[in-house]
Each structure stands twice: as structure tokens, then as C-alpha cells.
N, CA, C and O of each residue as an XYZ file, in Angstrom:
244
protein
N     -27.880    116.071    104.060
C     -28.887    116.540    105.211
C     -27.953    117.157    106.249
O     -27.190    116.522    106.976
N     -28.132    118.605    106.217
C     -27.673    119.409    107.339
C     -28.276    119.685    108.672
O     -29.346    120.291    108.733
N     -27.722    119.320    109.636
C     -28.644    119.600    110.968
C     -28.077    120.580    111.582
O     -26.862    120.529    111.772
N     -28.808    121.641    112.006
C     -28.370    122.732    112.941
C     -27.829    122.085    114.354
O     -28.143    120.966    114.760
N     -27.020    122.938    114.970
C     -26.514    122.665    116.139
C     -27.696    122.474    117.381
O     -27.562    121.683    118.315
N     -28.874    123.371    117.179
C     -30.047    123.524    118.018
C     -30.652    122.079    117.683
O     -30.856    121.384    118.679
N     -30.974    121.513    116.437
C     -31.650    120.284    116.295
C     -30.697    118.975    116.959
O     -31.150    118.087    117.682
N     -29.516    119.088    116.589
C     -28.803    117.901    117.091
C     -28.886    117.860    118.929
O     -28.808    116.821    119.586
N     -29.060    119.262    119.507
C     -29.095    119.178    120.963
C     -30.555    118.628    121.160
O     -30.756    117.630    121.851
N     -31.448    119.232    120.604
C     -32.842    118.734    120.713
C     -32.966    117.321    120.551
O     -33.588    116.681    121.399
N     -32.390    116.690    119.449
C     -32.571    115.221    119.516
C     -31.758    114.507    120.503
O     -32.180    113.401    120.840
N     -30.588    114.964    121.069
C     -29.774    114.328    122.082
C     -30.737    114.513    123.593
O     -30.765    113.691    124.509
N     -31.430    115.729    123.541
C     -32.268    115.707    124.754
C     -33.614    114.872    124.779
O     -34.186    114.602    125.834
N     -33.985    114.558    123.770
C     -34.940    113.692    123.498
C     -34.691    112.378    123.986
O     -35.523    111.676    124.562
N     -33.411    112.050    123.711
C     -32.743    110.575    123.940
C     -32.963    110.695    125.546
O     -33.646    109.869    126.152
N     -32.307    111.828    126.201
C     -32.190    111.902    127.515
C     -33.659    111.792    128.305
O     -33.808    111.291    129.420
N     -34.625    112.327    127.543
C     -36.020    112.323    128.276
C     -36.563    110.921    128.317
O     -37.138    110.545    129.338
N     -36.398    109.974    127.097
C     -36.636    108.870    127.294
C     -35.974    107.832    128.133
O     -36.512    106.840    128.624
N     -34.658    108.223    128.231
C     -34.044    107.170    129.268
C     -34.519    107.665    130.747
O     -34.923    106.768    131.487
N     -34.516    108.662    131.130
C     -35.084    108.992    132.308
C     -36.369    108.761    132.476
O     -36.700    108.414    133.610
N     -37.316    108.869    131.548
C     -38.761    108.036    131.509
C     -38.683    106.798    132.037
O     -39.277    106.369    133.026
N     -37.707    106.090    131.130
C     -37.723    104.590    131.330
C     -37.472    104.257    132.747
O     -38.153    103.474    133.411
N     -36.177    105.082    133.259
C     -35.862    104.639    134.578
C     -37.014    105.033    135.745
O     -37.272    104.340    136.729
N     -37.647    106.326    135.388
C     -38.767    106.560    136.478
C     -39.972    105.489    136.192
O     -40.751    105.331    137.131
N     -40.213    104.725    134.982
C     -41.298    103.742    135.189
C     -40.501    102.419    135.820
O     -41.331    101.576    136.159
N     -39.343    102.062    136.036
C     -38.585    100.920    136.551
C     -38.868    101.445    137.972
O     -39.386    100.613    138.716
N     -38.645    102.590    138.462
C     -38.688    103.175    139.894
C     -40.370    102.836    140.403
O     -40.749    102.320    141.454
N     -41.126    103.303    139.312
C     -42.589    103.216    139.880
C     -42.927    101.817    139.808
O     -43.646    101.519    140.762
N     -42.679    100.814    139.021
C     -42.865     99.486    139.233
C     -42.459     98.757    140.384
O     -43.138     97.984    141.060
N     -41.192     99.116    140.536
C     -40.439     98.525    141.808
C     -40.913     99.088    143.103
O     -40.715     98.431    144.125
N     -41.628    100.448    143.173
C     -42.231    100.967    144.190
C     -43.482    100.217    144.578
O     -43.900     99.867    145.681
N     -43.910    100.086    143.486
C     -45.610     99.395    143.593
C     -45.435     97.826    144.040
O     -46.328     97.176    144.584
N     -44.233     97.372    143.742
C     -44.063     95.998    143.941
C     -43.788     95.965    145.679
O     -44.335     95.164    146.436
N     -42.979     96.851    146.023
C     -42.689     97.122    147.589
C     -43.742     97.798    148.431
O     -43.738     97.872    149.660
N     -44.537     98.224    147.696
C     -45.766     99.047    148.515
C     -45.482    100.140    148.952
O     -46.137    100.465    149.943
N     -44.683    100.913    148.566
C     -44.376    102.435    148.787
C     -44.875    103.386    147.839
O     -44.215    103.940    146.960
N     -46.113    103.533    148.092
C     -46.933    104.484    147.148
C     -46.349    105.815    146.827
O     -46.359    106.276    145.686
N     -45.815    106.453    147.912
C     -45.663    107.833    147.535
C     -44.400    107.877    146.785
O     -44.167    108.973    146.274
N     -43.556    106.983    146.600
C     -42.442    106.965    145.726
C     -42.815    106.508    144.393
O     -42.086    106.832    143.456
N     -43.944    105.737    144.163
C     -44.854    105.208    143.067
C     -45.423    106.820    142.349
O     -45.264    107.181    141.183
N     -45.930    107.384    143.179
C     -46.449    108.752    142.797
C     -45.407    109.617    142.410
O     -45.580    110.347    141.434
N     -44.491    109.632    142.954
C     -43.126    110.526    142.538
C     -42.774    109.920    140.918
O     -42.487    110.637    139.959
N     -42.860    108.696    140.908
C     -42.259    108.216    139.625
C     -43.194    108.460    138.390
O     -42.859    108.748    137.241
N     -44.485    108.267    138.925
C     -45.478    108.624    137.933
C     -45.691    110.310    137.459
O     -46.298    110.604    136.430
N     -45.155    111.228    138.285
C     -44.992    112.545    138.089
C     -43.802    112.658    137.364
O     -43.831    113.361    136.355
N     -42.566    112.000    137.741
C     -41.556    112.121    136.627
C     -41.655    111.632    135.311
O     -40.778    111.954    134.509
N     -42.497    110.973    134.993
C     -42.927    110.219    133.834
C     -43.849    111.240    133.046
O     -43.826    111.322    131.818
N     -44.588    111.940    133.787
C     -45.331    112.637    133.040
C     -44.393    114.180    132.907
O     -44.761    114.972    132.040
N     -43.696    114.393    133.424
C     -42.678    115.599    133.147
C     -41.753    115.207    132.160
O     -41.348    116.159    131.495
N     -41.265    114.050    131.836
C     -40.380    113.704    130.763
C     -41.067    113.445    129.714
O     -40.380    113.521    128.695
N     -42.436    113.093    129.491
C     -43.153    113.148    128.607
C     -43.494    114.510    127.901
O     -43.558    114.659    126.681
N     -43.686    115.404    128.773
C     -43.942    116.817    128.335
C     -42.601    117.576    127.904
O     -42.537    118.554    127.159
N     -41.578    116.932    128.516
C     -40.091    117.602    127.942
C     -39.741    117.055    126.727
O     -38.977    117.691    126.001
N     -40.307    115.642    126.273
C     -39.883    115.004    125.230
C     -40.727    115.834    124.156
O     -40.180    116.152    123.100
N     -42.075    116.195    124.418
C     -42.751    116.748    123.276
C     -42.252    118.077    122.936
O     -42.281    118.500    121.780
N     -41.721    118.850    124.086
C     -41.207    120.132    123.706
C     -39.870    120.111    123.029
O     -39.665    120.946    122.148
N     -39.013    119.316    123.320
C     -37.837    119.088    122.546
C     -38.292    118.573    121.055
O     -37.686    118.984    120.065
N     -39.151    117.852    120.966
C     -39.639    117.252    119.606
C     -40.043    118.505    118.569
O     -39.855    118.555    117.353
N     -40.639    119.466    119.418
C     -40.937    120.619    118.339
C     -39.532    121.535    117.724
O     -39.445    122.304    116.767
N     -38.732    121.169    118.519
C     -37.242    122.001    118.272
C     -36.589    121.248    117.182
O     -35.990    121.869    116.305
N     -36.677    119.581    117.163
C     -35.944    118.920    116.308
C     -36.323    118.788    115.229
O     -35.647    118.168    114.409
């Protein structure tokens, strides 16, 4: 199974997107518990961006 350099980079970036998305989810949950809603909204925005980035990298992998 020969994987090109671009596919390796895409798989690595997919992992990065998952990790950042998970951290954004934790930020959102923490912000909701502390009732800081503008940070929670920013966390939801980050989750959406990371999902979009994940799908873009998935096409290249």
C-alpha cells in the first residue's frame, strides 16, 4: 500500500481537525456551564469550521 506524501499530509490534518474540534466542544460545554454565551457561540463556530476542514481534507486522503 503506497501512500503519497499528499495523502499522508491529508490524514495528519484530518487528525488535527478532530483534535481541535474536540477541544472546541470542550470549550463550548465549559462556557455553557459558566453561562458565557459569546464564547460558547465562538466554540460552535470553531466546531463547524473544523467539520468543514475535515471534509475538505477527507477528499484529498
